[in-house]
SEZA-110056 format. One record per atom (N, C-alpha, C): x, y, z. Coordinates in steps of 0.02 Angstrom, whole numbers, padded with zeros to 5 digits, always signed. Example, Ala and Ser with C-alpha at 12.3 -4.5 7.8 and 13.67 -1.06 7.14 Angstrom:
2
+00660-00284+00390
+00615-00225+00390
+00660-00165+00390
+00642-00112+00354
+00684-00053+00357
+00645+00002+00394
//
This chain:
163
+02641+01204-04007
+02663+01258-03968
+02643+01319-03977
+02626+01348-03917
+02593+01422-03892
+02667+01471-03918
+02730+01437-03885
+02793+01476-03909
+02800+01488-03990
+02765+01432-04014
+02785+01439-04090
+02744+01487-04134
+02663+01487-04083
+02632+01541-04097
+02633+01602-04115
+02688+01611-04044
+02710+01695-04056
+02746+01716-04097
+02771+01665-04108
+02834+01670-04169
+02797+01677-04232
+02746+01648-04253
+02710+01636-04274
+02710+01691-04328
+02659+01749-04261
+02651+01798-04275
+02649+01839-04295
+02741+01839-04261
+02792+01911-04314
+02794+01863-04372
+02817+01842-04394
+02834+01777-04459
+02747+01830-04535
+02701+01827-04480
+02650+01828-04536
+02643+01935-04531
+02664+01942-04488
+02691+02023-04487
+02737+02024-04542
+02788+02008-04538
+02855+02006-04578
+02837+01979-04676
+02792+01927-04662
+02781+01939-04750
+02702+01956-04762
+02653+02022-04734
+02634+02069-04715
+02663+02139-04745
+02728+02130-04743
+02772+02181-04722
+02755+02233-04668
+02696+02196-04618
+02717+02250-04562
+02790+02270-04532
+02826+02290-04580
+02920+02309-04503
+02916+02310-04476
+02897+02385-04450
+02886+02419-04385
+02857+02367-04323
+02775+02357-04353
+02736+02320-04285
+02737+02276-04271
+02795+02226-04308
+02851+02155-04277
+02886+02158-04231
+02938+02225-04261
+02955+02234-04234
+02964+02271-04145
+02919+02314-04184
+02878+02330-04066
+02890+02310-04033
+02851+02222-04065
+02784+02173-04016
+02868+02149-04014
+02933+02123-04045
+03013+02103-04012
+03037+02092-03995
+03046+02175-03984
+03084+02226-03978
+03107+02269-03957
+03109+02303-03878
+03106+02347-03829
+03160+02426-03865
+03124+02453-03932
+03202+02512-03942
+03221+02544-03860
+03191+02552-03822
+03230+02621-03790
+03287+02570-03723
+03268+02507-03709
+03303+02496-03694
+03350+02433-03704
+03350+02429-03789
+03395+02388-03824
+03370+02331-03811
+03315+02274-03810
+03327+02216-03791
+03246+02174-03840
+03243+02130-03793
+03231+02074-03824
+03135+02085-03778
+03123+02075-03796
+03042+02099-03745
+03009+02080-03726
+02990+02036-03666
+02989+01974-03640
+02950+01941-03653
+02876+01917-03718
+02863+01882-03722
+02877+01828-03772
+02953+01829-03813
+03023+01810-03848
+03065+01787-03821
+03106+01788-03755
+03147+01794-03719
+03174+01711-03712
+03120+01678-03720
+03109+01594-03717
+03132+01571-03797
+03170+01603-03827
+03202+01590-03887
+03230+01646-03898
+03277+01680-03859
+03313+01727-03898
+03351+01740-03937
+03390+01688-03950
+03437+01713-04025
+03388+01716-04049
+03344+01672-04073
+03288+01688-04138
+03255+01730-04138
+03218+01777-04079
+03210+01834-04074
+03278+01909-04098
+03322+01877-04088
+03371+01934-04097
+03385+01906-04194
+03395+01872-04225
+03375+01856-04286
+03339+01908-04306
+03282+01880-04284
+03225+01919-04315
+03232+01994-04315
+03235+01996-04279
+03248+02082-04244
+03282+02111-04310
+03347+02085-04333
+03397+02090-04367
+03361+02089-04421
+03341+02034-04445
+03310+02059-04511
+03269+02127-04534
+03244+02121-04448
+03171+02176-04483
+03203+02244-04478
+03248+02250-04455
+03308+02312-04474
+03337+02326-04528
+03360+02240-04552
+03352+02228-04622
+03324+02285-04663
+03253+02252-04643
+03238+02272-04708
+03172+02331-04690
+03216+02353-04621
+03188+02431-04642
+03260+02478-04648
+03309+02454-04683
+03359+02479-04699
+03412+02520-04657
+03426+02503-04601
+03457+02514-04533
+03502+02466-04543
+03563+02455-04580
+03618+02428-04563
+03644+02424-04514
+03659+02466-04462
+03691+02461-04387
+03646+02438-04357
+03585+02446-04350
+03546+02416-04325
+03553+02322-04307
+03531+02294-04412
+03566+02232-04414
+03606+02198-04361
+03632+02251-04398
+03731+02219-04378
+03737+02233-04301
+03709+02266-04242
+03719+02236-04186
+03663+02183-04190
+03584+02191-04191
+03556+02114-04183
+03589+02038-04195
+03610+02051-04264
+03640+01985-04283
+03724+01981-04216
+03760+02014-04183
+03805+02019-04155
+03783+01983-04089
+03703+02013-04066
+03662+01975-04018
+03647+01920-04000
+03614+01878-04108
+03593+01841-04074
+03671+01794-04081
+03725+01811-04134
+03804+01766-04096
+03808+01752-04014
+03799+01805-03985
+03806+01769-03937
+03777+01749-03864
+03723+01764-03909
+03665+01702-03901
+03661+01617-03896
+03681+01601-03972
+03698+01537-03999
+03760+01569-04004
+03792+01555-04006
+03888+01548-04072
+03891+01537-04101
+03850+01482-04126
+03867+01407-04194
+03772+01449-04265
+03773+01488-04196
+03719+01523-04292
+03738+01538-04325
+03742+01489-04390
+03762+01506-04452
+03763+01570-04490
+03690+01542-04472
+03643+01601-04530
+03641+01675-04502
+03645+01713-04422
+03666+01745-04391
+03750+01768-04432
+03796+01742-04412
+03865+01711-04452
+03845+01770-04493
+03800+01725-04545
+03798+01742-04640
+03764+01786-04642
+03719+01794-04602
+03698+01868-04579
+03747+01953-04571
+03782+01909-04538
+03839+01975-04516
+03857+01999-04576
+03898+01955-04587
+03959+01971-04654
+03918+02000-04687
+03853+01988-04729
+03811+02001-04790
+03815+02100-04785
+03807+02127-04663
+03816+02188-04682
+03862+02195-04696
+03899+02206-04657
+03979+02212-04681
+03980+02225-04745
+03976+02184-04799
+04005+02171-04858
+03958+02224-04880
+03911+02232-04853
+03864+02254-04916
+03894+02354-04883
+03911+02323-04838
+03948+02417-04792
+04001+02421-04837
+04044+02384-04862
+04130+02399-04888
+04168+02384-04855
+04160+02336-04805
+04184+02330-04751
+04180+02245-04759
+04269+02220-04801
+04241+02185-04820
+04270+02141-04773
+04336+02152-04743
+04418+02147-04694
+04341+02118-04635
+04295+02140-04640
+04298+02137-04552
+04268+02094-04568
+04227+02067-04619
+04160+02013-04634
+04210+01939-04668
+04262+01954-04669
+04314+01900-04679
+04321+01880-04620
+04336+01933-04577
+04358+01897-04510
+04312+01880-04479
+04269+01904-04499
+04179+01864-04427
+04154+01760-04478
+04167+01787-04559
+04159+01737-04579
+04249+01663-04556
+04317+01683-04562
+04352+01663-04549
+04335+01607-04470
+04306+01634-04413
+04289+01650-04363
+04260+01561-04365
+04184+01600-04403
+04130+01510-04355
+04176+01463-04446
+04217+01497-04489
+04235+01428-04506
+04289+01406-04480
+04304+01426-04419
+04365+01384-04390
+04323+01301-04351
+04256+01344-04337
+04238+01257-04325
+04153+01217-04363
+04148+01267-04416
+04097+01226-04468
+04120+01251-04542
+04095+01176-04574
+04147+01163-04670
+04064+01201-04694
+04016+01238-04668
+03966+01260-04703
+03973+01267-04781
+03975+01270-04823
+03966+01282-04905
+03940+01338-04915
+03899+01362-04855
+03896+01450-04895
+03936+01518-04848
+03955+01507-04793
+03981+01453-04758
+04063+01498-04804
+04088+01433-04851
+04161+01469-04883
+04110+01530-04955
+04058+01505-04978
+04061+01561-05022
+04057+01613-05023
+04030+01660-04950
+04027+01706-04923
+04091+01736-04918
+04145+01695-04895
+04194+01716-04903
+04250+01719-04959
+04201+01678-05013
+04249+01706-05085
+04213+01745-05105
+04141+01767-05100
+04128+01840-05123
+04169+01903-05111
+04198+01871-05042
+04219+01957-05002
+04279+01930-05017
+04315+01859-05042
+04370+01899-05064
+04376+01933-05126
+04330+01914-05203
+04308+01932-05238
+04322+01989-05255
+04256+02039-05192
+04237+02118-05215
+04310+02149-05185
+04355+02099-05132
+04418+02138-05116
+04474+02144-05191
+04438+02105-05241
+04505+02099-05319
+04568+02041-05266
+04544+02021-05266
+04589+01934-05230
+04526+01884-05282
+04580+01895-05338
+04548+01835-05367
+04572+01734-05355
+04627+01762-05347
+04679+01680-05339
+04617+01646-05249
+04622+01713-05239
+04594+01681-05174
+04560+01651-05162
+04485+01678-05171
+04411+01677-05217
+04406+01604-05263
+04451+01621-05257
+04444+01560-05324
+04474+01472-05278
+04518+01493-05269
+04549+01469-05187
+04501+01442-05146
+04435+01478-05134
+04376+01469-05082
+04309+01424-05124
+04296+01467-05191
+04242+01411-05235
+04293+01365-05247
+04327+01344-05240
+04336+01257-05258
+04334+01231-05210
+04335+01237-05123
+04306+01191-05064
+04223+01186-05058
+04199+01208-05130
+04115+01218-05127
+04114+01142-05136
+04095+01095-05103
+04059+00998-05131
+04008+01018-05175
+04015+00985-05249
+03958+00964-05299
+03894+00960-05287
+03930+00910-05204
+03851+00881-05155
+03788+00939-05162
+03820+01016-05160
+03782+01081-05122
+03776+01124-05186
+03724+01064-05230
+03732+01106-05306
+03699+01161-05329
+03665+01218-05293
+03653+01234-05301
+03698+01308-05267
+03733+01292-05216
+03781+01342-05190
+03853+01321-05230
+03862+01275-05272
+03902+01263-05305
+03893+01282-05380
+03854+01288-05406
+03835+01299-05491
+03830+01398-05480
+03819+01419-05440
+03835+01506-05420
+03924+01487-05410
+03951+01461-05374
+04012+01445-05335
+04054+01453-05429
+04040+01409-05453
+04081+01409-05540
+04080+01447-05575
+04022+01488-05581
+03996+01550-05627
+04051+01591-05575
+04047+01619-05517
+04078+01652-05485
+04161+01633-05481
+04196+01572-05489
+04254+01563-05507
+04267+01585-05588
+04229+01581-05633
+04226+01561-05699
+04236+01667-05733
+04217+01688-05674
+04229+01779-05654
+04278+01807-05657
+04319+01763-05592
+04364+01773-05550
+04436+01755-05599
+04429+01734-05627
+04486+01703-05688
+04475+01749-05739
+04429+01737-05749
+04430+01806-05786
+04441+01881-05797
+04426+01888-05733
+04439+01966-05722
+04532+01944-05694
+04547+01888-05659
+04654+01894-05693
+04643+01873-05734
+04634+01848-05790
+04639+01857-05862
+04675+01923-05891
+04613+01972-05878
+04625+02050-05883
+04652+02070-05825
+04670+02065-05768
+04733+02095-05733
+04783+02072-05760
+04797+02040-05798
+04889+02014-05804
+04891+02029-05855
+04837+02054-05912
+04867+02067-05990
+04903+02111-05986
//
């Protein structure tokens, strides 16, 4: 499809680390909107803009673009994860938790639970983090393995804290 080829060009530019050029093709920075050639899949375009801002070190730009992606498609799990990761990186853990709890109200994706547990861990709420890590099903092998590893770290921190 022609539409797929349009995004393929952007993805190729990203792979070549030509972030600014890719961003200029996708996004009108003056008007703060997606350029016309990419409006057929605006959610995808906003997600890519967020990723490009992140790669360029602009966390606020990335955060704003993830919010726009979520406005377009309220159930975009990846955009919620991206937004929560930005907030976590900015040490805005409580805001990250609010974002994750919002989507967890209608999705039980293991990646969301894992991110929530990590945010709780970062706030030193180890018992709450352990509770969340335990919710991750074994069938999600990779995330489950990471959760078990982090759960052990949280348990270790709890023992250390209670000494």
